[in-house]
Each structure stands twice: as structure tokens, then as C-alpha cells.
C-alpha positions in Angstrom: -33.2 -56.2 -36.3 -31.1 -56.0 -39.4 -29.7 -52.5 -40.2 -27.3 -51.3 -42.8 -24.4 -49.2 -41.4 -24.2 -46.3 -43.8 -25.5 -45.9 -47.4 -23.1 -46.5 -50.2 -24.3 -43.5 -52.2 -24.9 -39.9 -51.0 -28.1 -39.2 -49.2 -29.4 -36.4 -51.5 -33.2 -36.9 -51.2 -34.6 -34.7 -48.5 -38.0 -36.0 -47.1 -40.5 -33.8 -45.3 -42.9 -35.4 -42.8 -45.8 -33.8 -41.0 -46.9 -35.5 -37.8 -49.3 -35.2 -34.9 -48.8 -36.6 -31.4 -50.3 -36.8 -27.9 -47.3 -35.9 -25.8 -48.6 -37.2 -22.5 -46.5 -40.3 -22.3 -43.4 -38.9 -24.0 -40.5 -37.1 -22.3 -40.5 -34.4 -24.9 -39.3 -34.5 -28.5 -35.5 -35.1 -28.3 -34.0 -38.6 -28.0 -33.0 -39.5 -24.4 -31.4 -42.7 -23.3 -33.9 -45.3 -21.9 -36.8 -42.8 -22.0 -39.8 -42.6 -24.4 -39.6 -39.6 -26.7 -41.3 -38.6 -29.9 -38.0 -38.5 -31.9 -37.0 -41.8 -30.5 -40.3 -43.5 -31.6 -40.2 -41.9 -35.0 -36.5 -42.7 -35.7 -37.1 -46.2 -34.5 -39.9 -46.7 -37.0 -37.8 -45.1 -39.8 -34.9 -47.4 -39.0 -37.2 -50.4 -39.4 -38.3 -49.3 -42.8 -35.1 -47.9 -44.2 -32.9 -50.5 -42.5 -30.4 -48.1 -41.1 -30.4 -45.3 -38.5 -32.1 -42.2 -39.8 -31.6 -38.9 -38.0 -34.4 -36.4 -38.1 -34.4 -32.6 -37.8 -37.5 -31.0 -36.3 -39.2 -27.6 -36.8 -39.7 -27.0 -33.1 -38.6 -29.2 -30.1 -41.5 -29.7 -27.7 -41.1 -30.2 -24.0 -42.2 -33.2 -22.0 -46.0 -33.6 -22.1 -46.6 -31.1 -24.9 -48.7 -32.1 -27.9 -48.6 -31.3 -31.7 -51.0 -31.3 -34.5 -48.7 -30.0 -37.3 -45.1 -30.8 -36.3 -42.7 -30.9 -39.3 -39.4 -32.9 -39.6 -37.0 -33.6 -42.4 -34.4 -36.3 -43.0 -32.2 -37.4 -45.9 -32.2 -40.6 -47.9 -30.4 -41.9 -51.0 -32.3 -42.2 -54.3 -32.2 -46.0 -53.8 -33.7 -45.8 -50.3 -36.4 -43.4 -51.4 -37.5 -45.6 -54.3 -37.3 -48.7 -52.2 -40.0 -47.4 -49.9 -42.5 -48.8 -52.4 -40.9 -52.2 -52.4 -40.3 -52.2 -56.1 -43.9 -51.2 -57.1 -43.1 -48.4 -59.6 -46.8 -47.4 -59.8 -46.8 -46.3 -56.2 -45.8 -42.8 -54.9 -43.1 -43.2 -52.2 -44.7 -40.4 -50.1 -48.1 -41.9 -49.3 -46.5 -45.3 -49.2 -44.1 -44.1 -46.5 -47.1 -42.7 -44.5 -48.8 -46.1 -44.6 -45.6 -48.0 -43.7 -44.9 -45.7 -40.8 -48.4 -46.2 -39.6 -47.7 -49.9 -39.3 -44.2 -49.4 -37.8 -45.7 -47.0 -35.2 -48.7 -49.3 -34.3 -47.1 -50.0 -30.9 -47.5 -46.3 -30.0 -51.2 -47.0 -29.8 -52.1 -43.9 -31.9 -50.2 -41.4 -29.8 -48.0 -40.6 -32.8 -49.3 -40.4 -36.3 -47.5 -39.3 -39.5 -50.1 -37.5 -41.7 -48.0 -36.6 -44.7 -44.7 -37.5 -46.3 -43.2 -36.1 -49.5 -39.9 -35.2 -51.2 -39.0 -31.8 -49.9 -38.4 -28.7 -52.2 -34.8 -27.7 -52.9 -33.1 -26.1 -49.9 -35.8 -27.1 -47.5 -34.9 -27.2 -43.8 -37.7 -28.1 -41.3 -36.2 -25.9 -38.6 -34.6 -23.0 -40.4 -36.9 -22.6 -43.5 -39.9 -22.0 -41.3 -41.6 -18.6 -41.5 -43.5 -18.9 -38.3 -44.9 -21.4 -35.7 -48.3 -21.3 -33.9 -49.3 -22.8 -30.6 -52.6 -23.0 -28.6 -53.2 -23.3 -24.9 -56.5 -24.4 -23.3 -57.6 -23.3 -19.8 -60.7 -24.2 -17.7 -61.3 -21.7 -14.9 -64.7 -22.9 -13.6 -66.1 -26.2 -12.5 -68.9 -26.2 -15.1 -66.3 -26.0 -17.9 -64.3 -29.0 -16.7 -64.7 -32.0 -19.1 -62.9 -35.1 -17.7 -62.6 -36.4 -21.3 -60.4 -33.4 -22.1 -58.5 -33.2 -18.9 -55.2 -34.4 -20.5 -55.2 -31.4 -22.8 -56.7 -28.6 -20.6 -55.2 -26.8 -17.7 -57.7 -26.7 -14.8 -57.1 -23.3 -13.1 -58.2 -23.0 -9.5 -59.5 -19.4 -9.7 -61.6 -17.4 -12.2 -59.6 -15.5 -14.8 -60.3 -12.1 -16.5 -60.0 -13.0 -20.2 -60.2 -9.4 -21.4 -57.4 -8.4 -19.1 -55.3 -11.3 -20.1 -55.9 -10.6 -23.8 -54.8 -7.0 -23.3 -51.6 -8.2 -21.5 -50.9 -10.5 -24.4 -51.3 -7.8 -27.0 -49.0 -5.5 -25.0 -45.9 -7.7 -25.8 -46.5 -8.2 -29.5 -43.6 -7.3 -31.9 -39.8 -7.8 -32.0 -38.3 -8.0 -28.5 -35.7 -9.7 -26.4 -37.8 -12.2 -24.5 -35.1 -13.1 -22.0 -37.5 -12.8 -19.1 -39.8 -15.5 -20.6 -37.1 -17.9 -21.9 -34.7 -20.4 -20.7 -31.6 -19.3 -22.7 -29.4 -21.8 -24.5 -25.7 -21.2 -24.7 -24.8 -19.0 -27.7 -28.4 -18.6 -28.8 -30.3 -15.3 -29.0 -33.6 -14.7 -27.1 -34.8 -12.1 -29.6 -38.0 -13.1 -31.3 -40.9 -11.5 -33.2 -44.2 -12.3 -31.5 -46.7 -11.9 -34.3 -49.9 -12.9 -32.6 -50.8 -13.5 -29.0 -54.3 -13.3 -27.5 -56.9 -15.0 -25.3 -60.6 -15.8 -26.1 -63.3 -17.7 -24.3 -65.3 -20.2 -26.3 -68.9 -19.2 -26.0 -70.2 -22.8 -26.0 -67.7 -24.7 -23.9 -66.5 -21.8 -21.7 -62.9 -22.9 -22.3 -60.3 -20.1 -22.5 -57.8 -20.5 -25.4 -54.6 -18.7 -25.9 -53.2 -18.4 -29.5 -49.6 -17.6 -30.1 -47.6 -17.1 -33.3 -44.0 -16.1 -33.7 -41.1 -16.5 -36.2 -39.6 -18.8 -33.6 -40.0 -19.5 -29.9 -37.3 -19.8 -27.3 -37.2 -22.7 -24.8 -40.2 -22.3 -22.3 -41.3 -19.0 -24.0 -44.9 -20.0 -24.7 -45.6 -21.5 -21.2 -43.9 -18.5 -19.5 -45.9 -15.9 -21.4 -49.2 -17.8 -20.8 -48.4 -18.1 -17.1 -47.6 -14.4 -16.8 -50.9 -13.4 -18.3 -52.7 -15.8 -16.1 -51.1 -14.2 -13.0 -52.6 -10.8 -14.1 -55.9 -12.4 -15.0 -56.4 -13.8 -11.5 -55.5 -10.5 -9.9 -52.1 -11.4 -8.6 -50.4 -8.5 -10.5 -51.7 -5.2 -11.9 -52.5 -4.5 -15.6 -49.3 -3.8 -17.5 -47.2 -6.2 -15.5 -46.4 -8.5 -18.4 -44.9 -5.7 -20.5 -43.0 -4.4 -17.4 -41.5 -7.9 -17.0 -40.6 -8.0 -20.6 -38.7 -4.7 -20.4 -36.9 -5.8 -17.2 -35.1 -8.6 -19.1 -34.5 -10.7 -16.0 -35.4 -14.3 -15.4 -36.1 -14.8 -11.7 -38.6 -16.5 -9.3 -41.5 -14.5 -10.8 -41.0 -16.2 -14.2 -43.3 -19.2 -13.9 -44.4 -21.8 -16.4 -47.9 -22.9 -17.2 -48.4 -26.7 -17.1 -47.2 -28.4 -20.3 -50.2 -30.7 -20.9 -52.5 -27.9 -22.2 -50.0 -26.8 -24.9 -50.3 -27.8 -28.6 -48.0 -27.0 -31.5 -50.6 -26.3 -34.1 -48.9 -25.3 -37.3 -45.5 -24.5 -38.9 -45.6 -22.2 -42.0 -43.1 -22.2 -44.8 -42.6 -20.2 -48.1 -44.9 -21.2 -50.9 -43.5 -24.0 -53.1 -44.2 -21.8 -56.1 -42.2 -18.8 -54.8 -38.6 -18.0 -55.8 -36.5 -21.1 -56.5 -34.1 -20.4 -53.6 -36.8 -19.3 -51.1 -36.3 -22.2 -48.7 -32.5 -21.9 -48.7 -32.6 -18.1 -48.4 -35.0 -18.3 -45.5 -32.8 -20.9 -43.8 -29.8 -18.7 -44.2 -31.5 -15.6 -42.8 -32.9 -17.6 -39.8 -29.4 -18.9 -38.9 -28.1 -15.3 -38.7 -28.0 -14.2 -35.1 -30.5 -11.4 -34.6 -30.1 -8.1 -32.8 -32.5 -5.5 -31.8 
């Protein structure tokens, strides 16, 4: 493989990618030595096309086995590199061309990782810090008749029946701006204060599958899986109604903080300011997000 070392001109073109992936066979998002990861596969494909190492920044790092439909990343290229994506064909748009070329470079992933969109990013865009909110879904089968073996890689098969209305009430009880320490694995120097904007459980009337929907300005490490697991514990009768809010208020991570299995979790969407909003909307959002929050 022939790679350039570093570009001779500044990398001032920020590129935004949207991708989807089946996380079953990946050890999470982040690059790890000698292990298959989403970032590793994507950056390997980009290096093949750009002919140098390209570092990506992701909207939300997913754990091992977690999937995504609307993951967003950015990376920086030089003007020469961006224009060279079309291989000298001026009539082609570099964005769609990059999508096609990445599809070829990722063919060895057997469809587990697909880039769905590529474009030059707006001024000030940052995939992580410019995001307004992220949304996740979680799928649960709690009865034999709802278990579809064709979907088993993306659905948690729970051993006992669950009270969906009770779980939904527990979920609604923790909406808002809180310190979610109880339901997070804290990172050094990072806050665990988040605004949980939507959280609820519904049962699909046709399939019988229970689906959780969560939306927040950002999620801490393990936060989604810990919240879903807590609600399931109430839904199966292990704890009384109101237990999830009580745990939130306790602000303690102990043996009662459990994690739902990762394979049923999907990053659905990442929302950003409108392109037509204020000229500095993306940079302003990024600056505000970087500020450490307090209650």
C-alpha cells in the first residue's frame, strides 16, 4: 500500500460522512490494536482512497456489538485531496463519488459498514460537538411468540414478561436535566450531567416487540444500556415503581447498576443546526457543548 506521509498544504476542507453499520462483529467504534473496529475499517478505506492516514471524529462512540443507522463523522482534507476524489473528472461531485469509492474500499466488510452520504461540511461543523441531540432505540422480546430468529442479532430476548406501561412510566420519571452518575461509567475530567429529552417504551401491536426510544443532548458511556436495564428490572417486578428515579437521585454507581445487552441497541440519528441558520451556528454550538455543564 502506497501512502503519502503528510499533505503539503493545509487540510482546510472538512468532510461530513453519514454511515450505518451492523456492530455484531466489531469491537466498538474506536480503533484498537489488532481488533476489528468500525473506526479502523473506515479509516483503512479512507487511507486507500486518499493515500495517507486520515483521522476521523465521530458524533457518538458506540460500544462493542452496538449498531448504527445514522452515525456521523468528520475528517479534514486538503483542497487537492478533495478534488482528487473524482480522479480528475470535473463534472463529478466529490461527495457522491466518495460514497461510491468507499463502497468499493469497504467491500471486504461484507455490507456490515455502509457510508450513505458524504459532503463538504458547513463552516464550523464538528461531528461531535456541533450535535444538538442523539437518539437511540432498543428492541426487546419478552415472549416466545415474539421471537424471530432472523432478528435475534438485533433484539434482546428477555426471559420473563415485562410490564411495558410500568417501564414507560419509569422512563418518563427521569426526563430532564440531571446528573446521571448512577447510570454512567464516568470518564476522567468529564461531566455526567445530561439532558434526557425523550425516553419511553412501547410495544409494537403487530410484532409484539418492545421498543425503547431515547433522545438526549449527549449520552455518557453506558448511559443508554444502564437506563434500559433499570427500567426492565422494574418491569419484571424486581423493584417497585419509582425505583429508577430513586436510583437517579442517589447518584451512586454500584452493583445495582446493570447494563442491558449491547446487541439490541441502535444509534438512530444525530441532529445538527439547520444549514440555513446563523452563519456561526455550528461553531457556536460546538463551543457551548465543550463548556463543562453544572446543575
